BAKEVEX-152372 format. One record per residue: residue number from 0; residue in three letters; x negated, y negated, z of N, C-alpha, C in turn. Coordinates in nm, 2 decimals. Atoms other than C-alpha are relative to their C-alpha. Example, Ala and Ser with C-alpha at 12.3 -4.5 7.8 and 13.67 -1.06 7.14 Angstrom:
BEGIN
{0,ALA,{-0.09,0.12,0.00},{-1.23,0.45,0.78},{-0.09,-0.12,0.00}}
{1,SER,{0.09,0.11,0.00},{-1.37,0.11,0.71},{0.08,-0.11,0.08}}
//
This chain:
BEGIN
{0,LEU,{0.00,0.13,-0.05},{-2.51,-10.25,9.55},{-0.01,-0.11,-0.11}}
{1,LEU,{0.00,0.10,0.11},{-2.43,-10.55,9.32},{-0.04,-0.13,0.06}}
{2,PRO,{0.03,0.14,-0.05},{-2.57,-10.90,9.35},{0.14,-0.07,0.03}}
{3,ILE,{-0.12,0.07,-0.05},{-2.31,-11.12,9.53},{0.06,-0.08,-0.11}}
{4,VAL,{-0.05,0.09,0.10},{-2.28,-11.35,9.23},{0.09,0.08,-0.10}}
{5,ASP,{-0.09,-0.09,0.08},{-2.12,-11.05,9.04},{0.13,0.03,0.06}}
{6,TRP,{-0.13,-0.04,-0.07},{-1.84,-11.01,9.29},{0.11,-0.08,-0.07}}
{7,PRO,{-0.11,0.07,0.07},{-1.51,-11.10,9.13},{0.05,-0.13,0.07}}
{8,ILE,{-0.04,0.12,-0.07},{-1.43,-11.36,9.40},{-0.07,-0.12,-0.04}}
{9,TRP,{0.09,0.11,0.04},{-1.72,-11.58,9.29},{0.02,-0.04,-0.15}}
{10,GLN,{-0.01,0.02,0.14},{-1.63,-11.55,8.92},{0.13,-0.08,-0.04}}
{11,VAL,{-0.12,0.07,0.03},{-1.30,-11.75,8.94},{-0.02,-0.12,-0.09}}
{12,ARG,{0.01,0.11,0.09},{-1.26,-11.99,8.65},{0.13,-0.09,0.01}}
{13,GLU,{-0.13,0.07,-0.01},{-0.89,-12.08,8.69},{0.02,-0.05,0.14}}
{14,VAL,{-0.01,0.05,-0.13},{-0.91,-12.30,8.99},{0.13,-0.09,0.01}}
{15,ARG,{-0.13,0.08,-0.02},{-0.56,-12.43,9.10},{0.03,-0.02,0.14}}
{16,THR,{-0.03,0.02,-0.14},{-0.57,-12.40,9.47},{-0.13,-0.03,0.08}}
{17,GLN,{0.12,0.03,-0.09},{-0.80,-12.50,9.76},{-0.08,0.13,0.02}}
{18,GLU,{0.07,-0.13,-0.02},{-0.88,-12.13,9.82},{-0.08,0.04,-0.11}}
{19,ALA,{0.08,-0.03,0.12},{-0.99,-12.08,9.47},{-0.12,-0.09,-0.01}}
{20,ALA,{0.11,0.09,0.01},{-1.20,-12.39,9.48},{-0.11,0.04,0.10}}
{21,GLN,{0.10,-0.04,-0.09},{-1.38,-12.26,9.79},{-0.09,0.11,-0.05}}
{22,PHE,{0.08,-0.11,0.04},{-1.50,-11.95,9.62},{-0.05,0.00,-0.14}}
{23,SER,{0.04,0.01,0.14},{-1.55,-12.06,9.26},{-0.14,-0.06,-0.01}}
{24,VAL,{0.13,0.06,0.02},{-1.92,-12.10,9.19},{0.00,-0.11,-0.11}}
{25,ALA,{0.00,0.10,0.10},{-1.84,-12.29,8.87},{0.06,-0.13,0.05}}
{26,HIS,{-0.06,0.12,-0.05},{-1.62,-12.53,9.06},{-0.10,-0.07,0.09}}
{27,VAL,{0.10,0.07,-0.09},{-1.88,-12.60,9.33},{-0.11,-0.06,-0.08}}
{28,LEU,{0.11,0.06,0.09},{-2.15,-12.66,9.06},{0.05,-0.12,-0.07}}
{29,SER,{-0.06,0.12,0.08},{-1.91,-12.89,8.87},{0.01,-0.12,0.09}}
{30,VAL,{-0.02,0.12,-0.09},{-1.83,-13.11,9.17},{-0.14,-0.05,0.04}}
{31,VAL,{0.14,0.04,-0.04},{-2.20,-13.12,9.27},{-0.06,-0.08,-0.12}}
{32,ALA,{0.05,0.07,0.12},{-2.29,-13.23,8.91},{0.07,-0.13,-0.01}}
{33,HIS,{-0.07,0.12,0.00},{-2.03,-13.50,8.94},{-0.02,-0.09,0.12}}
{34,ARG,{0.04,0.07,-0.12},{-2.18,-13.62,9.27},{0.11,-0.03,0.09}}
{35,ILE,{-0.11,0.01,-0.10},{-1.87,-13.57,9.47},{-0.06,0.04,0.13}}
{36,ARG,{0.06,-0.03,-0.13},{-1.97,-13.59,9.83},{0.06,0.13,0.07}}
{37,VAL,{-0.04,-0.12,-0.06},{-1.95,-13.26,10.02},{0.11,-0.04,0.11}}
{38,GLY,{-0.11,0.02,-0.09},{-1.62,-13.24,10.21},{0.13,0.03,-0.06}}
{39,SER,{-0.14,-0.03,0.05},{-1.25,-13.23,10.16},{0.03,-0.04,-0.14}}
{40,ASP,{-0.02,0.04,0.14},{-1.27,-13.41,9.83},{-0.03,0.11,-0.10}}
{41,TRP,{0.03,-0.11,0.09},{-1.42,-13.10,9.68},{0.12,0.09,-0.03}}
{42,GLN,{-0.12,-0.09,0.01},{-1.09,-12.92,9.74},{0.13,-0.07,-0.02}}
{43,SER,{-0.13,0.08,0.02},{-0.84,-13.20,9.68},{0.06,0.04,-0.13}}
{44,TYR,{-0.07,-0.03,0.12},{-0.58,-13.14,9.42},{-0.05,-0.09,-0.12}}
{45,GLU,{0.04,0.10,0.10},{-0.70,-13.45,9.23},{-0.14,0.05,-0.06}}
{46,THR,{0.13,-0.05,0.05},{-1.06,-13.31,9.21},{0.02,0.13,-0.08}}
{47,ILE,{-0.02,-0.13,0.07},{-0.95,-12.96,9.12},{0.06,-0.01,-0.14}}
{48,MET,{-0.06,0.01,0.13},{-0.74,-13.08,8.83},{-0.06,-0.11,-0.08}}
{49,ASP,{0.07,0.11,0.08},{-0.97,-13.37,8.72},{-0.05,0.06,-0.13}}
{50,PRO,{0.04,-0.06,0.13},{-1.02,-13.31,8.35},{-0.15,0.00,-0.02}}
{51,ARG,{0.15,-0.01,0.01},{-1.39,-13.39,8.38},{-0.06,0.12,0.07}}
{52,ILE,{0.04,-0.12,-0.08},{-1.43,-13.13,8.65},{0.03,0.13,-0.07}}
{53,VAL,{-0.05,-0.12,0.07},{-1.23,-12.87,8.46},{-0.09,0.02,-0.12}}
{54,GLU,{0.08,-0.02,0.13},{-1.42,-12.93,8.13},{-0.14,0.05,0.04}}
{55,PHE,{0.14,-0.04,-0.03},{-1.76,-12.91,8.30},{0.00,0.14,0.06}}
{56,ARG,{-0.01,-0.13,-0.07},{-1.65,-12.61,8.51},{0.00,0.11,-0.11}}
{57,ASN,{0.00,-0.10,0.11},{-1.58,-12.42,8.18},{-0.12,0.01,-0.08}}
{58,LYS,{0.13,-0.01,0.07},{-1.93,-12.49,8.05},{-0.10,0.07,0.08}}
{59,ILE,{0.10,-0.06,-0.09},{-2.11,-12.33,8.35},{0.00,0.15,-0.02}}
{60,ASN,{0.03,-0.14,0.00},{-2.26,-11.99,8.31},{-0.09,0.04,0.11}}
{61,PHE,{0.09,-0.04,-0.11},{-2.42,-11.80,8.59},{0.00,0.16,0.01}}
{62,GLY,{0.01,-0.14,-0.01},{-2.53,-11.45,8.67},{-0.12,0.03,0.10}}
{63,PRO,{0.10,-0.04,-0.10},{-2.77,-11.25,8.89},{-0.14,-0.04,-0.06}}
{64,HIS,{0.14,0.03,0.04},{-3.14,-11.34,8.88},{-0.05,0.13,-0.07}}
{65,PRO,{0.04,-0.12,0.07},{-3.31,-11.11,8.63},{-0.09,0.10,0.08}}
{66,GLU,{0.08,-0.08,-0.08},{-3.55,-10.98,8.89},{0.06,0.04,0.13}}
{67,TRP,{-0.07,-0.02,-0.12},{-3.29,-10.94,9.16},{-0.03,0.14,0.06}}
{68,GLY,{0.01,-0.14,-0.05},{-3.30,-10.56,9.19},{-0.15,0.04,0.04}}
{69,LYS,{0.14,-0.02,-0.03},{-3.68,-10.54,9.18},{-0.04,-0.07,0.13}}
{70,MET,{0.04,0.08,-0.11},{-3.73,-10.81,9.43},{0.07,0.05,0.13}}
{71,LEU,{-0.07,-0.06,-0.12},{-3.47,-10.66,9.67},{-0.06,0.12,0.05}}
{72,ILE,{0.07,-0.12,-0.04},{-3.65,-10.33,9.67},{-0.13,-0.03,0.07}}
{73,GLU,{0.13,0.04,-0.06},{-3.98,-10.50,9.74},{0.02,-0.07,0.14}}
{74,ASP,{-0.03,0.07,-0.13},{-3.83,-10.72,10.02},{0.15,-0.02,0.01}}
{75,PRO,{-0.15,0.01,-0.02},{-3.47,-10.66,10.14},{0.05,-0.14,0.04}}
{76,ARG,{-0.04,0.13,-0.04},{-3.47,-11.01,10.28},{0.00,-0.11,-0.11}}
{77,SER,{0.02,0.09,0.11},{-3.54,-11.17,9.94},{0.14,-0.05,-0.05}}
{78,ASN,{-0.12,0.06,0.05},{-3.28,-11.40,9.79},{-0.04,-0.08,-0.12}}
{79,PRO,{0.05,0.08,0.12},{-3.41,-11.49,9.44},{0.11,-0.08,-0.06}}
{80,ALA,{-0.09,0.08,0.07},{-3.25,-11.77,9.26},{-0.08,-0.09,-0.09}}
{81,SER,{0.06,0.10,0.09},{-3.32,-12.00,8.97},{0.11,-0.07,-0.07}}
{82,VAL,{-0.10,0.09,0.07},{-3.14,-12.28,8.79},{-0.06,-0.05,-0.13}}
{83,GLU,{0.04,0.05,0.13},{-3.16,-12.37,8.43},{0.11,-0.10,-0.05}}
{84,VAL,{-0.09,0.10,0.04},{-3.00,-12.69,8.31},{-0.02,-0.03,-0.15}}
{85,VAL,{0.01,0.03,0.14},{-2.93,-12.74,7.94},{0.09,-0.11,-0.03}}
{86,ALA,{-0.08,0.12,0.02},{-2.81,-13.08,7.84},{-0.04,-0.07,-0.13}}
{87,LYS,{0.03,0.07,0.12},{-2.79,-13.30,7.54},{-0.10,-0.12,0.03}}
//
């Protein structure tokens, strides 16, 4: 059993379609960081291809929580997550 974040569908970096935008963690985090309101704008062609969104999307790294396996064994309902922001 792998953490869901490791599934290939979530790892998409080349976002060129609405379908890819729906499942790309990096794309979702990028549009959130740019304060684009939740909705159809997230998946518009203009947003997907916006150079600011693309550049930011390529800077995002993510992976499973380091304690994921241990926490899952202790409580199968657990869903550990953490966010670290590194900025200038």
